[in-house]
N, C-alpha and C positions, 0 to 999 in steps of 0.2 A: 734744459732750455724749454720755455713754454712754447706750445704750438700756437700758430696764428688762429685767431678767432674765425671760425668758418661759417657762423650764422650771424646775421645782423642782430644787434641788441634789441631791435624792435620786435623780432620774433621771440626772443627770450622773454621780453616784457609781456608779450601776449600770453605766453604759457604761465608766467608768474601770476598774471591777473586771473587767468582761468582757475588756477589752483586756489587762489584766495577766495574767489567766488564759490568754488565747490565747497570749501570749508564752511563758508557762510550759509550755503543752502542746506548742507547736512545738519547744521545746528538748528536751522529753521524747521527741518523735518522732525528733529528730536523734540522741539518745543510743541509741534502740532500733533505728535503721536501720543497715543494713550497706552499702547502696549509696552510694558517695561523692557521686554526682550528687544523690541525694535528700537526703543530709545537708546539702549546700550549700544546697539549696532551702529546707529547713526552717529552717536558720539565718538565711537571708535573710528569710523570713517572720517569724521571731521578732524580728529587728531592726526590721522595719516596725511590728510590734505595739508594740515599745518606744517607737517614735516616736509612735504613737497615744496611748500613756499620757502622754507628755510634752505632747502637744497638749491633752489634757483637763486636765492639771494647770495648764498655762499659762492656759487659758480660765477655769478656776475661780479662779486667782490674780488674774486681771484683774478678777474680780467680787468680790474680797475673801474668797475661800475657799482658804486654804492647806491642801493635803492631801498626805499622804505617799503613796508608791506602795503600793497594797494588797498584802497577802500572798496567796499562792494560796489559793483557797477550798477548803473540804472536798470539794466536788464535783470540782474539778480534781485534787486529790490522789488521790481515789478512782479517777478515770479513769486517771491516770498509773500507779497501782498495778496496775490491770487490764491496761493496755497492756504493762507489764513481764511480766505473767503470760501474756497471750495474743498478744503481738506488736504491732508498729506498725499492722498492718492493722486491728486492733480499734478504734484511736483515730481513724484517718483519716476514716471516714464521719461520726463524731460532730463532728469539727472542721469538716467540710464543712457539716453542719447548723448548727453554731454560726455560721459565717461567713454562712450564709443568714439566720439570725435578725438578725445585725448589719446586713445590707443592709436588711432590712425596717424594723428599728428606727431606723436613721439616716434613711432616706427618710421615715418617719412624722414624725420629729422635725423634719425640714426642711419638710415639707408643712404641719405644724401651725403653724409660726412662721417663714416664709421670710425675715422681716426681723429675726428675733431674734438675740441675741448668739451662739447656738450654731449658727446656720444654716450659715455658711461651713465650720465644722469638720465638721458633720454631713454636708454634701455631699461633702467631700473623703474622709471616712471611708467613706461609702457606696460611692464609686467604687473605693476601694482594697480594701474588703472584697469587692466584686463581683469584682475582679481576682483576689483570693485564692481565692474560691469557684470561679472558672472554672479556675484553676491546679490546685486540688485535684481538681476534677471530672475534669480530663484525666488525673490520676494514678490515679483510681479507676474510670475507664471511664464516667463520667457524661456526660450530655448538656449542652445549652446551658441557661443560666439555672438553675443548680442550686439556687438559693434557693427555687425554686418546687416542688422535689421533696418527696415525702413523707419523713418522718423516717427516718433510718437506724437501725441497731441490730441487725437480723437475729436471730441466735440469742438474744442477751441480752434483746432486746425480747419475744420469744416466751416466754422463761422468766419474766420479771417479770410480764407481763400474765396469763399462764396461772396463775401462783402466786397473783396477786391475786384472780382470779376464783374459784379453788377455795377459798381462805381465806374470802373474804367470803360466798360462797353457802352453804358448809357451816356456817360459824359462825352464820349466820342460821337455818339449819334446826335446828341443835342448840338454839339459844336458844328457838325455837318449841316444840320437843319438851319442853324443861325447863319452859317456861311452861305447857304443856298438862298436865303431871303435877302442877303446883301447889305444888312444893316444891323447894328448892335444897339440902336436906340429904342427898339421895341421888338416884340415877337408876336407872331400870329397864333391863333388858337391851334393851328396845325402843328406847330412846334411842340406845344404842351401835350397835345394828343399823342404825337410821336414819342415823346418822352415817357408818357404813361404806358403806351403800348410796348415800348422797348423794355420798360421795367417788368411788365407781366411776362413778356417773351423770354427775357433773360432768366427770370426766376423759374419759369417752367423748364427751360432748357437745362439750367444747372441742377435743378432739383431732380429731374428725370435722369440726368447723367450720374448724379450722386447715387440715386437709387439703383440704377442698372450696374454701376461699378461695384457697389457693395454686394449686390445680388450675385453678380458674376464671380466675385472673389469667394463668396460663401459657397457657391455651387462647385467651384474648383476644389475648395478644401474638402467639401463633402465627398466629391469623386475620389480625391486622393486617399481620404480616410477609408472609403469603401474598398478601394484597391488594396490598401494595406491590410484590412481585415481579411480579405480573401487570401493574401499571401501568407498570413499567419495560419489560416486554416489549411491551406494546401501545401505550404512549405515551411513547417514549423522549425525543422532543423536548420535551414538556411537563415531564417529570421533570428533564431537563437545565436547563431554564429555572428550575425551582424551586430546584435546587442552586445555580445562579448567584446567585439572589436571597438565599439563605441565607448564602452567602459574603460577599456585599456588605453584609448587615446586620452582619457581624462586622468591617467596616472594610476589607475587601480591595477594592482598586480594580477597577472594572468589567472592564477588559481581562484582568487576572489572574484574576478570578473566572470569567470566561467560559472561559479556557483551562483552568483547574483543573477546572471542571465537565465540560468536554468530555473531559478525560483520565480522570476518574473514570467517566463513563458509557461509556467504551470497554471497560470490564470490568464485565459485569452483576453479578457477585458483589460486587465492590468497591463498585459503585453501591448495591447493596442494603444493605450494611453501613453506608454513609455515610448513606443516607436513614433507616434504622432508628435510627441514633444521633442525627442532626441534626434530623430532622423528627418522628419518632415518640417520640424520647427514651426508647427502651427499651434498657436495659443487659442484662448477663448475669444470668440468674436466680440468686438467692442460695442457693437450696436446693430440693430436690425436694419435691413436695407430701407425700409419705410422711414425709420428715424433719420438715417443719413440723408435721405432724399428731402424730407421737409425742412431739416435744419439748414442744409445747403441752399435750398430754394428760398427759405425765409431770409437768410443772411444776404443772398444775392438781391432780393427785393429791397431790403433796407439800404444797401449800398447804391442800388440804381435809383432809389427815390431821392437821395440827397441832392443831386443837381436839378431835379425837377421841382422840389418843394418850393423854392422862392417864386417860381413861375406860376404856381397856383395862387399865390397871393397878389401878384402884379405881373403885367407883361411889359412894363416899362424898362428903360435901360438899367436902372439901379438893381432890378431883380436879376437881370442877366449877369451883371458883375457880381452880385451876391452869390448867384449860382456857381459862377466860376471860382470865387474865393472859397466857398464851402467845399467844393470838389477838390481844390488844390490842398487845402488843410487836411481833408479826409485822406487824400493820397499819401501825404506825409505820415499821418497817423497810422494808416494800415501798413505802410512800409515799416514803421517803427514796431508795430505789433508782430510783424513777421520775424523779428529777431528772436522771438520766443522759440522759434524752431530752427533758425539758421545760425544763431550764435554770433551774428555780425553786430557791429556797433549800432546803437539806436539811431543816432543822427545820420550816419552814412546810409543805412538802409532806408530811413525815412526820406532823405534827400534823393536817393535813387528813384523812389516811387514818385516823388514830387516832379522830377524831370520826366518820368514816363507819362504822368498825367498832363504835363505841359505839352509834351510831344503829341499825345493823343488829341488834345484840343486843337493844336496848330494844324495837324494833318487833316483832322475832320473838317475844320473850317475851310481850309484850302481846297479840299476835294469837293465839298458842297458848293463852294463858289465856282469852281471849275466846271462841275457838271451842269449847273444852271446855264452858264455861258455856252457850254458845248451843245446843250439841247435847245 
């Protein structure tokens, strides 16, 4: 007798769509790649993802849910378009993050209902997604268990989040200034100046924050690497033992792991590289602190300028409503762009940011009006 379905079909459909998207993205990587070896790897990964799609379709068919293969999502199509513009290297870290999400999702599905109908499928897919993640991590220079890493995205992430911060903060400031003047039929020069000053302040604040964060992270990594170098120099036997254990946890037999660890430790620089990658899980820095700072600052300035731009043309009522409309459309757009990192639906994420923008405008306007009356 068949067991009761323990997971809602909607969750299964979500996993099915993710697997179909993954196959689509791997084939896009194969098309954008020039290395024959990597093309073969991506095609093999795409074939495995196709098999995952079939597994989910069969599981749902067994439960009375006949479903067709999903078409590529809007998010997947956007990612493919960006990879064609920026190259395969742009898409690879995001696919690694996607595989990491799949590992977590399948493990959670298995843990929540280990006796459920989906449990065997979830466990198989978790293992295969883990293998995919490790394979991709080796191609990107990542460390062990890449599904535990922070999200990738680099340049695009700094642009999206800087733009979002500048847009939201300055939109709220302008709404507060308009509320303080008590009318939406026209704005004074003070409102425009406040908007421009807010744009500069936001850009400098976010730029300096991005610079200091990247600098601090690099300094922490440099300190940890220096400590590891000293440990290799002062305690080589202990470090060799740690390497042996690391290799054994990867499934290497003890004798081979011992010989491999001894060979690595015979070269201090190679040993340091191995320990940094395997134990500290530190990869190559993605950019200099100065680069992170000016990219984040510039993106913040662009976002902050959007609600101000119409007011530089006119201070009449139509310019205020144009500013509001542009800001709201931009909030939806930046919310949709965030799905490149979060994996959520484009419309849902865009609508969430639209609501946030509307709330910021409403609160800013009310606070500005209230403060003028209070003072």
